[in-house]
C-alpha positions as CSV (number, residue, x, y, z in Angstrom):
1,X,0.0,0.0,0.0
2,X,1.4,3.4,-1.0
3,X,1.9,6.0,1.7
4,X,0.6,9.5,1.0
5,X,3.0,12.4,1.4
6,X,2.6,16.1,0.7
7,X,4.3,15.4,-2.6
8,X,1.7,12.9,-3.7
9,X,-1.4,14.8,-2.6
10,X,-3.7,16.1,-5.3
11,X,-4.7,19.6,-4.2
12,X,-7.3,20.2,-6.9
13,X,-9.1,17.0,-6.1
14,X,-8.9,17.7,-2.4
15,X,-10.3,21.2,-2.7
16,X,-13.1,19.9,-5.0
17,X,-14.0,17.2,-2.4
18,X,-13.8,19.7,0.5
19,X,-16.1,22.1,-1.3
20,X,-18.6,19.2,-1.9
21,X,-18.8,18.2,1.8
22,X,-21.9,19.4,3.6
23,X,-21.6,20.8,7.1
24,X,-21.3,18.4,10.1
25,X,-24.9,19.1,11.3
26,X,-26.3,18.1,7.9
27,X,-24.1,15.0,7.8
28,X,-25.3,14.0,11.3
29,X,-29.0,14.4,10.3
30,X,-28.5,12.4,7.1
31,X,-26.7,9.7,9.1
32,X,-29.6,9.5,11.6
33,X,-32.1,9.2,8.7
34,X,-30.1,6.3,7.3
35,X,-29.8,4.7,10.7
36,X,-33.6,4.8,11.1
37,X,-34.0,3.1,7.6
38,X,-31.4,0.5,8.4
39,X,-33.8,-1.7,10.5
40,X,-35.8,-4.3,8.5
41,X,-38.9,-3.8,10.7
42,X,-38.9,-0.1,10.2
43,X,-38.3,-0.6,6.5
44,X,-41.3,-3.0,6.3
45,X,-43.5,-0.4,8.1
46,X,-42.5,2.3,5.7
47,X,-43.0,0.0,2.7
48,X,-46.5,-0.8,3.9
49,X,-47.3,2.9,4.1
50,X,-46.5,3.4,0.5
51,X,-50.1,2.5,-0.3
52,X,-51.5,5.0,2.1
53,X,-51.9,5.7,5.8
54,X,-52.3,2.9,8.4
55,X,-53.0,2.8,12.1
56,X,-51.0,1.0,14.7
57,X,-53.6,-1.8,14.7
58,X,-53.3,-2.3,11.0
59,X,-49.5,-2.4,11.1
60,X,-49.6,-4.8,14.0
61,X,-51.8,-7.2,12.2
62,X,-50.0,-6.8,8.9
63,X,-46.5,-7.4,10.4
64,X,-47.5,-9.9,13.1
65,X,-46.1,-7.8,15.9
66,X,-47.5,-6.3,19.1
67,X,-48.9,-2.8,19.0
68,X,-46.3,-1.7,21.6
69,X,-43.5,-3.0,19.3
70,X,-45.0,-1.2,16.3
71,X,-45.4,2.0,18.4
72,X,-41.8,1.9,19.4
73,X,-40.6,1.6,15.8
74,X,-43.0,4.4,14.8
75,X,-41.4,6.7,17.4
76,X,-38.0,6.2,15.8
77,X,-39.5,6.9,12.4
78,X,-41.3,10.0,13.7
79,X,-38.0,11.3,15.3
80,X,-36.3,10.8,11.9
81,X,-39.1,12.7,10.2
82,X,-39.9,9.8,8.0
83,X,-43.6,9.6,8.9
84,X,-46.4,12.0,9.8
85,X,-49.4,11.2,11.9
86,X,-52.9,12.4,12.5
87,X,-55.4,11.6,15.3
88,X,-58.9,10.5,14.6
89,X,-60.7,9.9,17.9
90,X,-58.6,7.4,19.8
91,X,-56.8,6.1,16.8
92,X,-53.6,7.5,15.3
93,X,-52.9,7.1,11.6
94,X,-49.5,7.2,10.1
95,X,-48.3,8.0,6.6
96,X,-45.0,8.6,4.8
97,X,-43.8,12.1,5.6
98,X,-43.4,13.2,1.9
99,X,-42.5,12.0,-1.6
100,X,-38.8,12.0,-0.7
101,X,-39.3,9.1,1.7
102,X,-41.1,7.2,-1.0
103,X,-38.3,7.9,-3.5
104,X,-35.7,6.7,-0.9
105,X,-37.6,3.5,-0.5
106,X,-38.0,3.0,-4.2
107,X,-34.3,3.7,-4.8
108,X,-33.3,1.3,-2.0
109,X,-35.4,-1.5,-3.4
110,X,-34.2,-0.9,-6.9
111,X,-30.6,-1.0,-5.8
112,X,-31.3,-4.2,-3.8
113,X,-32.7,-5.8,-7.0
114,X,-29.6,-5.0,-9.1
């Protein structure tokens, strides 16, 4: 393996890469988003919501998990701003936060199929 020295650095490439890096806060938020997506259960919840909003009861039945387990996963997804919710009486319905979430899911599935 070659060792880099100041003589072998490529200043133009380094400056271009440095200029393209987002600030640390943005990197941390993007990393948290990907961490939330990295769990198979949370991914399944999001994929189920591509067809429309669902309540915790529906998700529990669909995924064969307890309502408390689903609620815990939904809290992570809410904190990552991947889902939105609305209350109707005693029930809470969840949906994908926006079209970007659907695009991320579609891209991830497409990449997995390659």
